[in-house]
mmJSON file of the N, C-alpha and C atoms, coordinates in Angstrom:
{"data_MODEL":{"atom_site":{
"group_PDB":["ATOM","ATOM","ATOM","ATOM","ATOM","ATOM","ATOM","ATOM","ATOM","ATOM","ATOM","ATOM","ATOM","ATOM","ATOM","ATOM","ATOM","ATOM","ATOM","ATOM","ATOM","ATOM","ATOM","ATOM","ATOM","ATOM","ATOM","ATOM","ATOM","ATOM","ATOM","ATOM","ATOM","ATOM","ATOM","ATOM","ATOM","ATOM","ATOM","ATOM","ATOM","ATOM","ATOM","ATOM","ATOM","ATOM","ATOM","ATOM","ATOM","ATOM","ATOM","ATOM","ATOM","ATOM","ATOM","ATOM","ATOM","ATOM","ATOM","ATOM","ATOM","ATOM","ATOM","ATOM","ATOM","ATOM","ATOM","ATOM","ATOM","ATOM","ATOM","ATOM","ATOM","ATOM","ATOM","ATOM","ATOM","ATOM","ATOM","ATOM","ATOM","ATOM","ATOM","ATOM","ATOM","ATOM","ATOM","ATOM","ATOM","ATOM","ATOM","ATOM","ATOM","ATOM","ATOM","ATOM","ATOM","ATOM","ATOM","ATOM","ATOM","ATOM","ATOM","ATOM","ATOM","ATOM","ATOM","ATOM","ATOM","ATOM","ATOM","ATOM","ATOM","ATOM","ATOM","ATOM","ATOM","ATOM","ATOM","ATOM","ATOM","ATOM","ATOM","ATOM","ATOM","ATOM","ATOM","ATOM","ATOM","ATOM","ATOM","ATOM","ATOM","ATOM","ATOM","ATOM","ATOM","ATOM","ATOM","ATOM","ATOM","ATOM","ATOM","ATOM","ATOM","ATOM","ATOM","ATOM","ATOM","ATOM","ATOM","ATOM","ATOM","ATOM","ATOM","ATOM","ATOM","ATOM","ATOM","ATOM","ATOM","ATOM","ATOM","ATOM","ATOM","ATOM","ATOM","ATOM","ATOM","ATOM","ATOM","ATOM","ATOM","ATOM","ATOM","ATOM","ATOM","ATOM","ATOM","ATOM","ATOM","ATOM","ATOM","ATOM","ATOM","ATOM","ATOM","ATOM","ATOM","ATOM","ATOM","ATOM","ATOM","ATOM","ATOM","ATOM","ATOM","ATOM","ATOM","ATOM","ATOM","ATOM","ATOM","ATOM","ATOM","ATOM","ATOM","ATOM","ATOM","ATOM","ATOM","ATOM","ATOM","ATOM","ATOM","ATOM","ATOM","ATOM","ATOM","ATOM","ATOM","ATOM","ATOM","ATOM","ATOM","ATOM","ATOM","ATOM","ATOM","ATOM","ATOM","ATOM","ATOM","ATOM"],
"id":[1,2,3,4,5,6,7,8,9,10,11,12,13,14,15,16,17,18,19,20,21,22,23,24,25,26,27,28,29,30,31,32,33,34,35,36,37,38,39,40,41,42,43,44,45,46,47,48,49,50,51,52,53,54,55,56,57,58,59,60,61,62,63,64,65,66,67,68,69,70,71,72,73,74,75,76,77,78,79,80,81,82,83,84,85,86,87,88,89,90,91,92,93,94,95,96,97,98,99,100,101,102,103,104,105,106,107,108,109,110,111,112,113,114,115,116,117,118,119,120,121,122,123,124,125,126,127,128,129,130,131,132,133,134,135,136,137,138,139,140,141,142,143,144,145,146,147,148,149,150,151,152,153,154,155,156,157,158,159,160,161,162,163,164,165,166,167,168,169,170,171,172,173,174,175,176,177,178,179,180,181,182,183,184,185,186,187,188,189,190,191,192,193,194,195,196,197,198,199,200,201,202,203,204,205,206,207,208,209,210,211,212,213,214,215,216,217,218,219,220,221,222,223,224,225,226,227,228,229,230,231,232,233,234],
"type_symbol":["N","C","C","N","C","C","N","C","C","N","C","C","N","C","C","N","C","C","N","C","C","N","C","C","N","C","C","N","C","C","N","C","C","N","C","C","N","C","C","N","C","C","N","C","C","N","C","C","N","C","C","N","C","C","N","C","C","N","C","C","N","C","C","N","C","C","N","C","C","N","C","C","N","C","C","N","C","C","N","C","C","N","C","C","N","C","C","N","C","C","N","C","C","N","C","C","N","C","C","N","C","C","N","C","C","N","C","C","N","C","C","N","C","C","N","C","C","N","C","C","N","C","C","N","C","C","N","C","C","N","C","C","N","C","C","N","C","C","N","C","C","N","C","C","N","C","C","N","C","C","N","C","C","N","C","C","N","C","C","N","C","C","N","C","C","N","C","C","N","C","C","N","C","C","N","C","C","N","C","C","N","C","C","N","C","C","N","C","C","N","C","C","N","C","C","N","C","C","N","C","C","N","C","C","N","C","C","N","C","C","N","C","C","N","C","C","N","C","C","N","C","C","N","C","C","N","C","C","N","C","C","N","C","C"],
"label_atom_id":["N","CA","C","N","CA","C","N","CA","C","N","CA","C","N","CA","C","N","CA","C","N","CA","C","N","CA","C","N","CA","C","N","CA","C","N","CA","C","N","CA","C","N","CA","C","N","CA","C","N","CA","C","N","CA","C","N","CA","C","N","CA","C","N","CA","C","N","CA","C","N","CA","C","N","CA","C","N","CA","C","N","CA","C","N","CA","C","N","CA","C","N","CA","C","N","CA","C","N","CA","C","N","CA","C","N","CA","C","N","CA","C","N","CA","C","N","CA","C","N","CA","C","N","CA","C","N","CA","C","N","CA","C","N","CA","C","N","CA","C","N","CA","C","N","CA","C","N","CA","C","N","CA","C","N","CA","C","N","CA","C","N","CA","C","N","CA","C","N","CA","C","N","CA","C","N","CA","C","N","CA","C","N","CA","C","N","CA","C","N","CA","C","N","CA","C","N","CA","C","N","CA","C","N","CA","C","N","CA","C","N","CA","C","N","CA","C","N","CA","C","N","CA","C","N","CA","C","N","CA","C","N","CA","C","N","CA","C","N","CA","C","N","CA","C","N","CA","C","N","CA","C","N","CA","C","N","CA","C","N","CA","C","N","CA","C","N","CA","C","N","CA","C"],
"label_alt_id":[null,null,null,null,null,null,null,null,null,null,null,null,null,null,null,null,null,null,null,null,null,null,null,null,null,null,null,null,null,null,null,null,null,null,null,null,null,null,null,null,null,null,null,null,null,null,null,null,null,null,null,null,null,null,null,null,null,null,null,null,null,null,null,null,null,null,null,null,null,null,null,null,null,null,null,null,null,null,null,null,null,null,null,null,null,null,null,null,null,null,null,null,null,null,null,null,null,null,null,null,null,null,null,null,null,null,null,null,null,null,null,null,null,null,null,null,null,null,null,null,null,null,null,null,null,null,null,null,null,null,null,null,null,null,null,null,null,null,null,null,null,null,null,null,null,null,null,null,null,null,null,null,null,null,null,null,null,null,null,null,null,null,null,null,null,null,null,null,null,null,null,null,null,null,null,null,null,null,null,null,null,null,null,null,null,null,null,null,null,null,null,null,null,null,null,null,null,null,null,null,null,null,null,null,null,null,null,null,null,null,null,null,null,null,null,null,null,null,null,null,null,null,null,null,null,null,null,null,null,null,null,null,null,null],
"label_comp_id":["UNK","UNK","UNK","UNK","UNK","UNK","UNK","UNK","UNK","UNK","UNK","UNK","UNK","UNK","UNK","UNK","UNK","UNK","UNK","UNK","UNK","UNK","UNK","UNK","UNK","UNK","UNK","UNK","UNK","UNK","UNK","UNK","UNK","UNK","UNK","UNK","UNK","UNK","UNK","UNK","UNK","UNK","UNK","UNK","UNK","UNK","UNK","UNK","UNK","UNK","UNK","UNK","UNK","UNK","UNK","UNK","UNK","UNK","UNK","UNK","UNK","UNK","UNK","UNK","UNK","UNK","UNK","UNK","UNK","UNK","UNK","UNK","UNK","UNK","UNK","UNK","UNK","UNK","UNK","UNK","UNK","UNK","UNK","UNK","UNK","UNK","UNK","UNK","UNK","UNK","UNK","UNK","UNK","UNK","UNK","UNK","UNK","UNK","UNK","UNK","UNK","UNK","UNK","UNK","UNK","UNK","UNK","UNK","UNK","UNK","UNK","UNK","UNK","UNK","UNK","UNK","UNK","UNK","UNK","UNK","UNK","UNK","UNK","UNK","UNK","UNK","UNK","UNK","UNK","UNK","UNK","UNK","UNK","UNK","UNK","UNK","UNK","UNK","UNK","UNK","UNK","UNK","UNK","UNK","UNK","UNK","UNK","UNK","UNK","UNK","UNK","UNK","UNK","UNK","UNK","UNK","UNK","UNK","UNK","UNK","UNK","UNK","UNK","UNK","UNK","UNK","UNK","UNK","UNK","UNK","UNK","UNK","UNK","UNK","UNK","UNK","UNK","UNK","UNK","UNK","UNK","UNK","UNK","UNK","UNK","UNK","UNK","UNK","UNK","UNK","UNK","UNK","UNK","UNK","UNK","UNK","UNK","UNK","UNK","UNK","UNK","UNK","UNK","UNK","UNK","UNK","UNK","UNK","UNK","UNK","UNK","UNK","UNK","UNK","UNK","UNK","UNK","UNK","UNK","UNK","UNK","UNK","UNK","UNK","UNK","UNK","UNK","UNK","UNK","UNK","UNK","UNK","UNK","UNK"],
"label_asym_id":["A","A","A","A","A","A","A","A","A","A","A","A","A","A","A","A","A","A","A","A","A","A","A","A","A","A","A","A","A","A","A","A","A","A","A","A","A","A","A","A","A","A","A","A","A","A","A","A","A","A","A","A","A","A","A","A","A","A","A","A","A","A","A","A","A","A","A","A","A","A","A","A","A","A","A","A","A","A","A","A","A","A","A","A","A","A","A","A","A","A","A","A","A","A","A","A","A","A","A","A","A","A","A","A","A","A","A","A","A","A","A","A","A","A","A","A","A","A","A","A","A","A","A","A","A","A","A","A","A","A","A","A","A","A","A","A","A","A","A","A","A","A","A","A","A","A","A","A","A","A","A","A","A","A","A","A","A","A","A","A","A","A","A","A","A","A","A","A","A","A","A","A","A","A","A","A","A","A","A","A","A","A","A","A","A","A","A","A","A","A","A","A","A","A","A","A","A","A","A","A","A","A","A","A","A","A","A","A","A","A","A","A","A","A","A","A","A","A","A","A","A","A","A","A","A","A","A","A","A","A","A","A","A","A"],
"label_entity_id":["1","1","1","1","1","1","1","1","1","1","1","1","1","1","1","1","1","1","1","1","1","1","1","1","1","1","1","1","1","1","1","1","1","1","1","1","1","1","1","1","1","1","1","1","1","1","1","1","1","1","1","1","1","1","1","1","1","1","1","1","1","1","1","1","1","1","1","1","1","1","1","1","1","1","1","1","1","1","1","1","1","1","1","1","1","1","1","1","1","1","1","1","1","1","1","1","1","1","1","1","1","1","1","1","1","1","1","1","1","1","1","1","1","1","1","1","1","1","1","1","1","1","1","1","1","1","1","1","1","1","1","1","1","1","1","1","1","1","1","1","1","1","1","1","1","1","1","1","1","1","1","1","1","1","1","1","1","1","1","1","1","1","1","1","1","1","1","1","1","1","1","1","1","1","1","1","1","1","1","1","1","1","1","1","1","1","1","1","1","1","1","1","1","1","1","1","1","1","1","1","1","1","1","1","1","1","1","1","1","1","1","1","1","1","1","1","1","1","1","1","1","1","1","1","1","1","1","1","1","1","1","1","1","1"],
"label_seq_id":[1,1,1,2,2,2,3,3,3,4,4,4,5,5,5,6,6,6,7,7,7,8,8,8,9,9,9,10,10,10,11,11,11,12,12,12,13,13,13,14,14,14,15,15,15,16,16,16,17,17,17,18,18,18,19,19,19,20,20,20,21,21,21,22,22,22,23,23,23,24,24,24,25,25,25,26,26,26,27,27,27,28,28,28,29,29,29,30,30,30,31,31,31,32,32,32,33,33,33,34,34,34,35,35,35,36,36,36,37,37,37,38,38,38,39,39,39,40,40,40,41,41,41,42,42,42,43,43,43,44,44,44,45,45,45,46,46,46,47,47,47,48,48,48,49,49,49,50,50,50,51,51,51,52,52,52,53,53,53,54,54,54,55,55,55,56,56,56,57,57,57,58,58,58,59,59,59,60,60,60,61,61,61,62,62,62,63,63,63,64,64,64,65,65,65,66,66,66,67,67,67,68,68,68,69,69,69,70,70,70,71,71,71,72,72,72,73,73,73,74,74,74,75,75,75,76,76,76,77,77,77,78,78,78],
"pdbx_PDB_ins_code":[null,null,null,null,null,null,null,null,null,null,null,null,null,null,null,null,null,null,null,null,null,null,null,null,null,null,null,null,null,null,null,null,null,null,null,null,null,null,null,null,null,null,null,null,null,null,null,null,null,null,null,null,null,null,null,null,null,null,null,null,null,null,null,null,null,null,null,null,null,null,null,null,null,null,null,null,null,null,null,null,null,null,null,null,null,null,null,null,null,null,null,null,null,null,null,null,null,null,null,null,null,null,null,null,null,null,null,null,null,null,null,null,null,null,null,null,null,null,null,null,null,null,null,null,null,null,null,null,null,null,null,null,null,null,null,null,null,null,null,null,null,null,null,null,null,null,null,null,null,null,null,null,null,null,null,null,null,null,null,null,null,null,null,null,null,null,null,null,null,null,null,null,null,null,null,null,null,null,null,null,null,null,null,null,null,null,null,null,null,null,null,null,null,null,null,null,null,null,null,null,null,null,null,null,null,null,null,null,null,null,null,null,null,null,null,null,null,null,null,null,null,null,null,null,null,null,null,null,null,null,null,null,null,null],
"Cartn_x":[7.707,8.733,9.253,8.14,8.468,9.855,9.8,11.369,11.809,12.15,13.325,13.967,12.906,13.278,14.288,13.8,14.696,14.752,15.018,15.066,13.731,14.227,12.885,11.503,10.482,9.033,9.239,10.042,9.745,10.893,11.738,12.31,12.051,11.384,10.518,9.474,8.706,7.853,8.086,9.174,9.712,10.016,10.38,11.044,10.273,8.985,7.875,6.962,6.924,6.409,7.085,8.785,9.312,9.739,9.267,9.022,7.818,6.503,5.0,4.983,4.588,4.54,2.855,2.068,0.914,-0.112,-1.449,-2.131,-3.32,-3.768,-5.289,-6.252,-7.641,-8.511,-9.815,-10.239,-11.642,-12.498,-13.506,-14.673,-14.079,-13.277,-12.944,-11.583,-10.422,-8.935,-8.475,-7.474,-6.032,-4.665,-4.272,-3.068,-2.384,-0.708,-0.001,1.243,1.654,2.669,4.332,5.219,6.489,7.304,7.877,9.144,10.214,10.072,11.201,12.649,13.44,14.375,15.302,14.228,14.401,14.148,13.244,12.949,14.128,14.377,15.843,17.279,17.058,18.18,18.415,17.051,16.962,16.746,16.446,16.365,17.723,18.579,19.893,20.807,20.391,20.986,22.505,22.174,23.604,23.147,23.635,23.291,23.153,22.101,21.609,21.203,21.415,20.817,19.294,18.211,16.947,16.367,17.198,17.009,16.983,17.814,17.961,16.606,15.237,14.384,12.773,12.367,11.663,10.337,9.749,8.574,8.342,7.283,6.792,6.493,6.802,6.235,4.954,4.013,2.415,2.07,1.474,1.041,-0.16,-0.992,-2.127,-2.955,-4.591,-5.182,-6.629,-7.165,-8.883,-9.255,-10.198,-10.544,-12.081,-12.824,-14.349,-14.538,-14.976,-15.617,-16.922,-16.99,-18.328,-18.827,-20.08,-20.87,-21.051,-20.471,-20.92,-21.748,-22.884,-23.588,-24.013,-23.583,-24.256,-22.855,-22.025,-20.921,-21.6,-20.959,-21.588,-20.756,-21.687,-21.126,-20.701,-19.444,-18.555,-18.68,-19.078,-18.841,-20.402,-20.867,-22.636,-23.413,-23.789,-24.368,-25.862,-26.379,-27.72,-28.84],
"Cartn_y":[-26.464,-25.869,-24.785,-24.242,-22.926,-23.04,-24.166,-24.412,-24.53,-24.965,-24.958,-23.795,-22.765,-21.553,-20.853,-20.63,-19.853,-18.719,-17.706,-16.559,-15.518,-14.475,-13.677,-13.9,-13.505,-13.716,-13.132,-11.993,-10.705,-11.64,-12.148,-13.028,-14.12,-14.767,-15.956,-16.096,-14.433,-13.914,-13.592,-13.087,-12.832,-13.879,-14.93,-16.248,-17.212,-16.747,-17.866,-16.983,-15.617,-14.919,-15.307,-15.005,-15.808,-17.031,-18.364,-19.742,-19.925,-19.145,-19.532,-18.687,-19.861,-19.085,-18.924,-19.522,-19.318,-20.336,-19.628,-20.244,-20.298,-21.729,-21.578,-22.16,-21.796,-22.481,-22.666,-23.539,-23.747,-24.584,-24.865,-25.471,-27.059,-27.397,-28.303,-28.991,-27.933,-28.13,-26.702,-27.21,-25.645,-25.832,-25.608,-25.988,-24.669,-25.19,-23.983,-24.43,-24.052,-24.108,-23.215,-24.366,-23.538,-23.746,-22.802,-22.534,-23.79,-24.597,-25.879,-25.122,-24.656,-24.381,-23.468,-22.53,-21.975,-22.708,-23.44,-24.433,-25.671,-26.021,-27.095,-26.195,-25.153,-24.34,-24.066,-23.665,-23.19,-24.5,-25.502,-26.689,-27.372,-27.234,-28.041,-26.881,-25.426,-24.355,-24.342,-24.942,-24.74,-24.01,-22.685,-21.807,-22.602,-23.44,-23.884,-22.788,-22.963,-22.071,-22.294,-21.132,-21.128,-21.899,-21.673,-22.431,-23.65,-24.366,-26.008,-26.57,-26.041,-26.506,-25.681,-25.281,-24.091,-25.099,-26.517,-26.698,-26.497,-26.112,-26.167,-26.971,-27.236,-28.391,-27.818,-29.0,-28.149,-29.472,-28.71,-29.427,-29.147,-30.058,-29.999,-30.956,-30.048,-30.627,-30.444,-31.447,-31.175,-30.492,-29.559,-28.531,-28.681,-28.179,-28.284,-27.1,-26.052,-24.877,-24.843,-24.153,-24.081,-22.881,-22.804,-21.643,-21.612,-20.113,-20.316,-18.675,-18.965,-17.968,-16.992,-15.799,-15.106,-14.564,-15.239,-15.136,-15.487,-14.747,-14.625,-15.785,-16.296,-17.754,-17.374,-17.414,-16.956,-17.864,-18.942,-20.155,-19.845,-19.899,-19.768,-18.471,-18.096,-16.868,-16.882,-15.985,-15.919,-16.001],
"Cartn_z":[92.941,92.185,92.767,93.269,94.19,95.079,95.454,96.626,95.911,94.631,93.703,93.454,93.267,92.599,93.402,94.987,95.417,95.975,96.568,95.951,96.963,96.794,97.766,96.667,97.086,96.549,95.218,95.263,94.05,93.212,93.186,92.298,92.05,92.743,92.459,91.428,91.258,90.557,89.027,89.621,88.172,87.442,88.061,87.219,86.911,87.262,86.988,86.142,85.827,84.611,83.381,83.675,82.731,81.754,82.724,82.892,81.769,82.261,82.039,80.419,79.171,78.219,77.825,78.255,78.197,79.043,79.915,80.645,79.885,79.622,79.307,80.041,80.47,81.67,80.715,80.927,80.127,81.438,80.806,81.795,82.424,82.164,82.468,83.015,82.468,82.695,82.481,83.276,83.305,82.949,81.585,81.054,81.267,81.65,82.123,81.124,80.197,79.132,79.976,79.716,80.321,79.049,79.173,78.256,78.402,77.454,77.653,78.404,77.148,77.062,78.731,79.204,80.618,81.466,81.42,82.281,83.065,81.825,81.659,82.179,82.017,82.333,83.641,84.436,85.739,86.595,86.306,86.871,87.29,86.028,86.202,86.56,86.649,87.111,86.415,85.11,84.336,82.869,82.595,81.534,79.964,80.375,78.46,77.965,76.876,75.593,75.605,75.844,75.59,74.358,73.647,72.373,72.102,73.101,73.092,73.052,73.03,72.121,72.593,71.185,71.176,71.533,71.924,72.479,73.964,73.819,75.54,76.206,77.572,78.584,79.122,78.726,79.686,80.779,81.617,82.605,82.645,82.895,82.625,83.788,84.596,85.488,85.413,85.515,85.677,86.553,85.917,87.423,87.238,88.397,88.444,89.209,88.317,89.042,89.515,90.706,91.226,91.429,91.699,91.864,93.484,94.096,95.418,95.418,96.564,96.74,95.599,95.785,94.311,93.715,93.924,92.88,91.372,90.343,88.933,88.641,87.73,87.117,85.54,85.751,84.468,83.073,83.069,81.991,81.564,82.448,81.707,81.776,80.64,80.512,81.292,82.283,82.668,81.731],
"occupancy":[1.0,1.0,1.0,1.0,1.0,1.0,1.0,1.0,1.0,1.0,1.0,1.0,1.0,1.0,1.0,1.0,1.0,1.0,1.0,1.0,1.0,1.0,1.0,1.0,1.0,1.0,1.0,1.0,1.0,1.0,1.0,1.0,1.0,1.0,1.0,1.0,1.0,1.0,1.0,1.0,1.0,1.0,1.0,1.0,1.0,1.0,1.0,1.0,1.0,1.0,1.0,1.0,1.0,1.0,1.0,1.0,1.0,1.0,1.0,1.0,1.0,1.0,1.0,1.0,1.0,1.0,1.0,1.0,1.0,1.0,1.0,1.0,1.0,1.0,1.0,1.0,1.0,1.0,1.0,1.0,1.0,1.0,1.0,1.0,1.0,1.0,1.0,1.0,1.0,1.0,1.0,1.0,1.0,1.0,1.0,1.0,1.0,1.0,1.0,1.0,1.0,1.0,1.0,1.0,1.0,1.0,1.0,1.0,1.0,1.0,1.0,1.0,1.0,1.0,1.0,1.0,1.0,1.0,1.0,1.0,1.0,1.0,1.0,1.0,1.0,1.0,1.0,1.0,1.0,1.0,1.0,1.0,1.0,1.0,1.0,1.0,1.0,1.0,1.0,1.0,1.0,1.0,1.0,1.0,1.0,1.0,1.0,1.0,1.0,1.0,1.0,1.0,1.0,1.0,1.0,1.0,1.0,1.0,1.0,1.0,1.0,1.0,1.0,1.0,1.0,1.0,1.0,1.0,1.0,1.0,1.0,1.0,1.0,1.0,1.0,1.0,1.0,1.0,1.0,1.0,1.0,1.0,1.0,1.0,1.0,1.0,1.0,1.0,1.0,1.0,1.0,1.0,1.0,1.0,1.0,1.0,1.0,1.0,1.0,1.0,1.0,1.0,1.0,1.0,1.0,1.0,1.0,1.0,1.0,1.0,1.0,1.0,1.0,1.0,1.0,1.0,1.0,1.0,1.0,1.0,1.0,1.0,1.0,1.0,1.0,1.0,1.0,1.0,1.0,1.0,1.0,1.0,1.0,1.0],
"B_iso_or_equiv":[0.0,0.0,0.0,0.0,0.0,0.0,0.0,0.0,0.0,0.0,0.0,0.0,0.0,0.0,0.0,0.0,0.0,0.0,0.0,0.0,0.0,0.0,0.0,0.0,0.0,0.0,0.0,0.0,0.0,0.0,0.0,0.0,0.0,0.0,0.0,0.0,0.0,0.0,0.0,0.0,0.0,0.0,0.0,0.0,0.0,0.0,0.0,0.0,0.0,0.0,0.0,0.0,0.0,0.0,0.0,0.0,0.0,0.0,0.0,0.0,0.0,0.0,0.0,0.0,0.0,0.0,0.0,0.0,0.0,0.0,0.0,0.0,0.0,0.0,0.0,0.0,0.0,0.0,0.0,0.0,0.0,0.0,0.0,0.0,0.0,0.0,0.0,0.0,0.0,0.0,0.0,0.0,0.0,0.0,0.0,0.0,0.0,0.0,0.0,0.0,0.0,0.0,0.0,0.0,0.0,0.0,0.0,0.0,0.0,0.0,0.0,0.0,0.0,0.0,0.0,0.0,0.0,0.0,0.0,0.0,0.0,0.0,0.0,0.0,0.0,0.0,0.0,0.0,0.0,0.0,0.0,0.0,0.0,0.0,0.0,0.0,0.0,0.0,0.0,0.0,0.0,0.0,0.0,0.0,0.0,0.0,0.0,0.0,0.0,0.0,0.0,0.0,0.0,0.0,0.0,0.0,0.0,0.0,0.0,0.0,0.0,0.0,0.0,0.0,0.0,0.0,0.0,0.0,0.0,0.0,0.0,0.0,0.0,0.0,0.0,0.0,0.0,0.0,0.0,0.0,0.0,0.0,0.0,0.0,0.0,0.0,0.0,0.0,0.0,0.0,0.0,0.0,0.0,0.0,0.0,0.0,0.0,0.0,0.0,0.0,0.0,0.0,0.0,0.0,0.0,0.0,0.0,0.0,0.0,0.0,0.0,0.0,0.0,0.0,0.0,0.0,0.0,0.0,0.0,0.0,0.0,0.0,0.0,0.0,0.0,0.0,0.0,0.0,0.0,0.0,0.0,0.0,0.0,0.0],
"pdbx_formal_charge":[null,null,null,null,null,null,null,null,null,null,null,null,null,null,null,null,null,null,null,null,null,null,null,null,null,null,null,null,null,null,null,null,null,null,null,null,null,null,null,null,null,null,null,null,null,null,null,null,null,null,null,null,null,null,null,null,null,null,null,null,null,null,null,null,null,null,null,null,null,null,null,null,null,null,null,null,null,null,null,null,null,null,null,null,null,null,null,null,null,null,null,null,null,null,null,null,null,null,null,null,null,null,null,null,null,null,null,null,null,null,null,null,null,null,null,null,null,null,null,null,null,null,null,null,null,null,null,null,null,null,null,null,null,null,null,null,null,null,null,null,null,null,null,null,null,null,null,null,null,null,null,null,null,null,null,null,null,null,null,null,null,null,null,null,null,null,null,null,null,null,null,null,null,null,null,null,null,null,null,null,null,null,null,null,null,null,null,null,null,null,null,null,null,null,null,null,null,null,null,null,null,null,null,null,null,null,null,null,null,null,null,null,null,null,null,null,null,null,null,null,null,null,null,null,null,null,null,null,null,null,null,null,null,null],
"auth_seq_id":[1,1,1,2,2,2,3,3,3,4,4,4,5,5,5,6,6,6,7,7,7,8,8,8,9,9,9,10,10,10,11,11,11,12,12,12,13,13,13,14,14,14,15,15,15,16,16,16,17,17,17,18,18,18,19,19,19,20,20,20,21,21,21,22,22,22,23,23,23,24,24,24,25,25,25,26,26,26,27,27,27,28,28,28,29,29,29,30,30,30,31,31,31,32,32,32,33,33,33,34,34,34,35,35,35,36,36,36,37,37,37,38,38,38,39,39,39,40,40,40,41,41,41,42,42,42,43,43,43,44,44,44,45,45,45,46,46,46,47,47,47,48,48,48,49,49,49,50,50,50,51,51,51,52,52,52,53,53,53,54,54,54,55,55,55,56,56,56,57,57,57,58,58,58,59,59,59,60,60,60,61,61,61,62,62,62,63,63,63,64,64,64,65,65,65,66,66,66,67,67,67,68,68,68,69,69,69,70,70,70,71,71,71,72,72,72,73,73,73,74,74,74,75,75,75,76,76,76,77,77,77,78,78,78],
"auth_comp_id":["UNK","UNK","UNK","UNK","UNK","UNK","UNK","UNK","UNK","UNK","UNK","UNK","UNK","UNK","UNK","UNK","UNK","UNK","UNK","UNK","UNK","UNK","UNK","UNK","UNK","UNK","UNK","UNK","UNK","UNK","UNK","UNK","UNK","UNK","UNK","UNK","UNK","UNK","UNK","UNK","UNK","UNK","UNK","UNK","UNK","UNK","UNK","UNK","UNK","UNK","UNK","UNK","UNK","UNK","UNK","UNK","UNK","UNK","UNK","UNK","UNK","UNK","UNK","UNK","UNK","UNK","UNK","UNK","UNK","UNK","UNK","UNK","UNK","UNK","UNK","UNK","UNK","UNK","UNK","UNK","UNK","UNK","UNK","UNK","UNK","UNK","UNK","UNK","UNK","UNK","UNK","UNK","UNK","UNK","UNK","UNK","UNK","UNK","UNK","UNK","UNK","UNK","UNK","UNK","UNK","UNK","UNK","UNK","UNK","UNK","UNK","UNK","UNK","UNK","UNK","UNK","UNK","UNK","UNK","UNK","UNK","UNK","UNK","UNK","UNK","UNK","UNK","UNK","UNK","UNK","UNK","UNK","UNK","UNK","UNK","UNK","UNK","UNK","UNK","UNK","UNK","UNK","UNK","UNK","UNK","UNK","UNK","UNK","UNK","UNK","UNK","UNK","UNK","UNK","UNK","UNK","UNK","UNK","UNK","UNK","UNK","UNK","UNK","UNK","UNK","UNK","UNK","UNK","UNK","UNK","UNK","UNK","UNK","UNK","UNK","UNK","UNK","UNK","UNK","UNK","UNK","UNK","UNK","UNK","UNK","UNK","UNK","UNK","UNK","UNK","UNK","UNK","UNK","UNK","UNK","UNK","UNK","UNK","UNK","UNK","UNK","UNK","UNK","UNK","UNK","UNK","UNK","UNK","UNK","UNK","UNK","UNK","UNK","UNK","UNK","UNK","UNK","UNK","UNK","UNK","UNK","UNK","UNK","UNK","UNK","UNK","UNK","UNK","UNK","UNK","UNK","UNK","UNK","UNK"],
"auth_asym_id":["A","A","A","A","A","A","A","A","A","A","A","A","A","A","A","A","A","A","A","A","A","A","A","A","A","A","A","A","A","A","A","A","A","A","A","A","A","A","A","A","A","A","A","A","A","A","A","A","A","A","A","A","A","A","A","A","A","A","A","A","A","A","A","A","A","A","A","A","A","A","A","A","A","A","A","A","A","A","A","A","A","A","A","A","A","A","A","A","A","A","A","A","A","A","A","A","A","A","A","A","A","A","A","A","A","A","A","A","A","A","A","A","A","A","A","A","A","A","A","A","A","A","A","A","A","A","A","A","A","A","A","A","A","A","A","A","A","A","A","A","A","A","A","A","A","A","A","A","A","A","A","A","A","A","A","A","A","A","A","A","A","A","A","A","A","A","A","A","A","A","A","A","A","A","A","A","A","A","A","A","A","A","A","A","A","A","A","A","A","A","A","A","A","A","A","A","A","A","A","A","A","A","A","A","A","A","A","A","A","A","A","A","A","A","A","A","A","A","A","A","A","A","A","A","A","A","A","A","A","A","A","A","A","A"],
"auth_atom_id":["N","CA","C","N","CA","C","N","CA","C","N","CA","C","N","CA","C","N","CA","C","N","CA","C","N","CA","C","N","CA","C","N","CA","C","N","CA","C","N","CA","C","N","CA","C","N","CA","C","N","CA","C","N","CA","C","N","CA","C","N","CA","C","N","CA","C","N","CA","C","N","CA","C","N","CA","C","N","CA","C","N","CA","C","N","CA","C","N","CA","C","N","CA","C","N","CA","C","N","CA","C","N","CA","C","N","CA","C","N","CA","C","N","CA","C","N","CA","C","N","CA","C","N","CA","C","N","CA","C","N","CA","C","N","CA","C","N","CA","C","N","CA","C","N","CA","C","N","CA","C","N","CA","C","N","CA","C","N","CA","C","N","CA","C","N","CA","C","N","CA","C","N","CA","C","N","CA","C","N","CA","C","N","CA","C","N","CA","C","N","CA","C","N","CA","C","N","CA","C","N","CA","C","N","CA","C","N","CA","C","N","CA","C","N","CA","C","N","CA","C","N","CA","C","N","CA","C","N","CA","C","N","CA","C","N","CA","C","N","CA","C","N","CA","C","N","CA","C","N","CA","C","N","CA","C","N","CA","C","N","CA","C","N","CA","C","N","CA","C","N","CA","C"],
"pdbx_PDB_model_num":[1,1,1,1,1,1,1,1,1,1,1,1,1,1,1,1,1,1,1,1,1,1,1,1,1,1,1,1,1,1,1,1,1,1,1,1,1,1,1,1,1,1,1,1,1,1,1,1,1,1,1,1,1,1,1,1,1,1,1,1,1,1,1,1,1,1,1,1,1,1,1,1,1,1,1,1,1,1,1,1,1,1,1,1,1,1,1,1,1,1,1,1,1,1,1,1,1,1,1,1,1,1,1,1,1,1,1,1,1,1,1,1,1,1,1,1,1,1,1,1,1,1,1,1,1,1,1,1,1,1,1,1,1,1,1,1,1,1,1,1,1,1,1,1,1,1,1,1,1,1,1,1,1,1,1,1,1,1,1,1,1,1,1,1,1,1,1,1,1,1,1,1,1,1,1,1,1,1,1,1,1,1,1,1,1,1,1,1,1,1,1,1,1,1,1,1,1,1,1,1,1,1,1,1,1,1,1,1,1,1,1,1,1,1,1,1,1,1,1,1,1,1,1,1,1,1,1,1,1,1,1,1,1,1]
}}}
């Protein structure tokens, strides 16, 4: 996705902040919700209306968090 965005690192960071609607991290998954209208407009490089679709695109990945050394375990109270 970063390669498709192009531009300077600052421009890419700004665009990613605009695209991301919500990030959800739980014990087993990470879900990133992207604004569909803005994503479609950026990917096609055509100025579509952001209101074309209000639903979000969800990217879901399985996560395995591990404790290393003396790092605190954020998901389980001590």
